C-alpha positions, 0 to 999 in steps of 0.5 A, spaced: 499 571 520 501 578 524 497 583 528 497 588 522 495 582 517 489 580 521 487 587 522 488 589 514 484 582 512 478 584 517 478 591 514 478 588 507 472 583 509 468 589 511 467 587 518 462 592 521 464 592 528 471 591 532 472 591 539 479 593 542 480 593 549 487 597 551 489 603 554 494 604 549 490 608 544 496 611 540 498 604 538 491 603 535 492 609 531 499 607 529 496 600 527 490 602 523 495 607 519 499 601 517 492 598 515 489 603 511 496 603 507 494 596 504 486 597 505 485 604 502 480 606 506 479 613 510 481 613 517 477 617 522 477 618 530 472 620 535 473 622 542 468 626 546 473 632 547 474 633 539 468 629 536 469 626 529 476 628 525 479 625 519 486 622 521 489 620 514 489 627 511 485 633 513 480 637 509 475 643 511 469 641 513 471 634 515 470 635 523 463 633 526 461 635 533 462 630 539 455 629 540 454 621 539 447 622 535 450 627 530 456 622 530 453 616 528 448 620 523 454 622 520 457 615 519 451 613 516 450 618 511 457 617 509 457 614 502 465 612 502 466 606 506 471 608 512 474 606 518 472 609 525 476 609 531 471 610 537 475 612 543 471 611 549 464 611 545 461 605 549 458 608 554 453 612 549 451 605 546 446 604 552 442 610 550 436 607 545 438 612 540 445 611 539 444 603 540 439 603 534 443 608 530 450 603 531 446 597 530 443 600 523 450 602 521 453 595 523 447 591 519 448 596 513 441 599 513 442 605 509 449 605 510 456 604 507 460 598 509 464 601 514 468 598 519 467 601 526 472 600 532 470 601 539 476 602 543 477 602 551 480 600 557 474 595 558 468 595 554 461 592 556 456 592 550 449 590 550 447 583 548 444 585 542 450 589 540 455 584 543 452 578 538 454 583 532 461 585 535 468 581 534 473 582 539 480 583 537 486 582 542 491 587 541 498 584 542 503 587 547 510 590 544 515 585 542 523 585 544 524 590 538 519 595 539 521 595 547 528 596 545 526 602 541 523 605 547 529 604 551 533 607 546 528 613 545 528 614 552 535 614 553 536 619 547 531 624 550 535 623 557 541 625 554 538 631 550 535 634 556 541 633 561 547 634 555 551 628 557 552 621 556 547 616 559 551 610 563 549 604 560 551 596 562 549 593 555 548 586 558 543 589 563 540 593 558 538 587 554 536 584 561 531 590 562 528 589 555 527 582 556 523 583 563 519 589 560 515 583 555 508 583 557 507 590 558 504 595 554 508 601 551 506 606 555 507 602 562 514 600 559 516 607 557 514 609 564 518 604 567 524 605 563 524 613 564 523 611 572 530 607 571 534 612 567 532 618 571 533 615 578 541 615 577 542 617 570 544 610 568 542 603 566 545 597 570 544 591 574 542 595 580 536 597 576 533 590 575 530 589 582 526 596 581 524 594 574 521 587 577 517 590 583 515 596 578 512 591 573 509 586 578 505 592 581 503 594 574 501 587 572 498 585 579 492 591 580 487 585 582 492 584 588 491 576 587 499 575 587 504 577 593 511 579 591 516 577 596 521 582 596 526 578 599 527 571 597 532 566 602 538 562 600 539 555 602 544 558 607 539 561 611 535 554 612 538 548 616 536 541 612 533 540 606 539 538 603 536 534 597 532 540 595 538 544 595 541 539 590 535 538 586 535 545 584 542 546 583 542 541 578 536 544 574 538 551 575 542 552 568 536 548 564 531 553 567 534 559 566 537 557 559 535 562 553 533 556 548 530 550 550 534 544 551 533 539 546 534 533 551 532 535 558 525 538 559 525 544 563 523 543 571 516 545 572 515 545 580 515 541 586 510 539 592 513 540 599 509 536 604 510 536 611 509 538 618 507 545 620 513 549 622 518 545 619 520 550 614 516 549 608 515 556 606 522 558 607 524 552 603 519 555 597 523 562 598 530 558 598 528 555 591 527 562 588 533 564 591 537 558 588 534 559 581 535 567 582 528 569 580 523 573 583 518 569 588 510 571 587 505 568 592 498 566 590 493 565 596 487 561 594 483 565 600 483 571 595 481 568 589 474 565 592 468 570 590 461 569 591 459 571 584 458 565 579 465 564 575 469 570 578 473 565 582 475 562 576 476 568 573 481 570 578 485 564 578 486 565 570 488 573 571 493 571 577 496 565 573 496 570 567 500 575 571 505 570 573 507 568 566 508 575 564 513 576 570 517 569 568 522 567 569 519 566 576 517 562 582 510 561 583 509 559 591 502 556 592 501 556 600 497 551 603 494 549 597 490 544 600 485 549 603 483 551 596 483 545 592 480 540 598 474 536 595 468 539 598 463 534 596 459 539 592 458 544 597 461 549 594 457 548 587 463 545 584 467 551 584 473 547 587 473 542 582 473 547 576 479 551 580 482 544 580 481 543 573 483 549 570 490 549 575 491 542 572 490 544 565 495 550 566 500 546 569 500 541 564 500 546 558 504 553 560 510 555 556 512 560 560 518 559 565 514 559 571 516 554 576 511 552 581 512 551 589 506 548 592 506 547 600 501 543 604 500 540 611 494 536 610 496 531 604 489 527 605 485 533 603 489 534 597 485 531 590 488 525 587 489 528 581 494 533 583 499 528 586 499 524 580 506 523 577 507 528 572 503 534 575 510 536 579 517 534 578 518 531 585 514 531 591 518 532 597 517 531 605 519 536 610 520 532 616 521 534 623 529 536 624 534 530 626 538 532 632 544 535 628 539 539 624 536 541 630 543 543 633 544 547 626 537 551 627 539 553 634 546 556 632 542 560 626 537 563 631 542 564 636 547 568 631 541 572 629 540 575 636 547 576 636 549 571 641 555 566 641 553 559 639 559 557 642 557 559 649 552 553 649 552 546 649 548 545 642 548 537 642 545 537 649 539 543 646 538 538 640 537 532 645 532 536 649 528 538 643 527 532 640 520 532 636 521 540 636 520 543 629 524 549 627 519 554 628 518 551 635 525 551 637 525 559 635 520 560 639 523 557 645 529 561 644 524 567 644 521 565 650 528 564 654 530 571 652 523 574 655 525 570 661 532 574 662 529 580 659 529 584 666 537 582 667 542 577 666 544 573 660 541 567 656 544 561 658 544 554 657 539 552 663 534 558 662 534 555 655 533 548 657 527 550 662 524 554 656 524 547 652 521 543 658 515 548 658 514 547 651 509 542 648 511 541 641 506 539 635 508 532 635 506 531 642 499 536 642 497 533 635 501 526 635 496 522 632 495 527 626 503 528 625 504 520 626 499 519 620 502 524 616 509 521 617 507 514 616 504 516 609 510 520 607 514 514 608 516 510 601 511 515 597 515 522 598 523 524 597 526 526 604 527 534 603 533 533 608 
């Protein structure tokens, strides 16, 4: 049943009180204009600025002053059942007189079978009124409506500037698809921004569109948009991850579901700190060619009962509206580690909701979770089927360390050919990629007062560095031993 059919049925059934949470007031009015064509009821609108006015047709003496009590008296006294759209009226129901009058109207005490519709961005009702209300979600615009918005804005721009708008048709279709999940006013605002930016609609508008959409959907600040995703060419090693992503890219991005192959859902990256798990997460997004959003569990937790779970639901819902995308959950063990009940069961409820969402989501959201301490992860998360694969990012091998040296030297405008890379790789046995980078930085500081970086200075810097594999040998060895035979090697 469509949204309009639902509303029409509710009105015909004389549902007394509806609640619609939305900022798109015009969409509500248009919906009910269609409803009254079927339900044949008078349609009224109330605002604090204009009072109560009839919308289906105007007649002398119809208007009622904005006063809340006078408005409710007029509704109660109306003999003919009608539909009353009350915009931002909910604050007035906190007053005893308004609450009493509205309850009498809703419960049909000396009142006709009216349908009162409370409309606002966020509506909180007193308990005695909430029990009588039916909350109706207002659906967001579909592809057809969004395409109409884009065409309308394009025509308006052409009329204003008296010239034709340059449009890449394929890019325009992609723009419309990526506007899904936005309200009509938000979609119109973004389209207008893209058009007026350069008088054209093309592929160059797509990054601006995704950033603008993210900013609108992430008003809570629970997700972080990663502007620059890496490519696998920017990271040494992880050849297995690269090949895995390339094999699944076409299925993940396909417009229609594959009848044989299930779309990829996500991977878990375990490994030693500093070995490139975060960079690999960014490279996966780059490999799929989709935006990357990062969820930090530290921002989810709230001291108030139920708020943490609500925050998680909002964050995951926002990620679905950004689909197709990669959702990167960094250091997942910090948010899901078993707390033995010390947190009042919040971690268990968060885990339960996350697992349910991972199993049931339909949107193209590919989850990349990274973790350092596997022993702190709950067993339910590691069960086969939660993730498509579990990769272990180990300390880099000798040839990979040589490649890491070459990459970091190039980034600092130094010629890798001027260094003995195999010797540097041998001297950095047990180093992570991050530790190799910091050794180069340290060596550059040693020659900052004069001179150029050479092999001897870099070897000296390596000799002065104690890698994590030495400082935390027991923990690192235990992690590597656990991963042996349990995980797929990332490289």
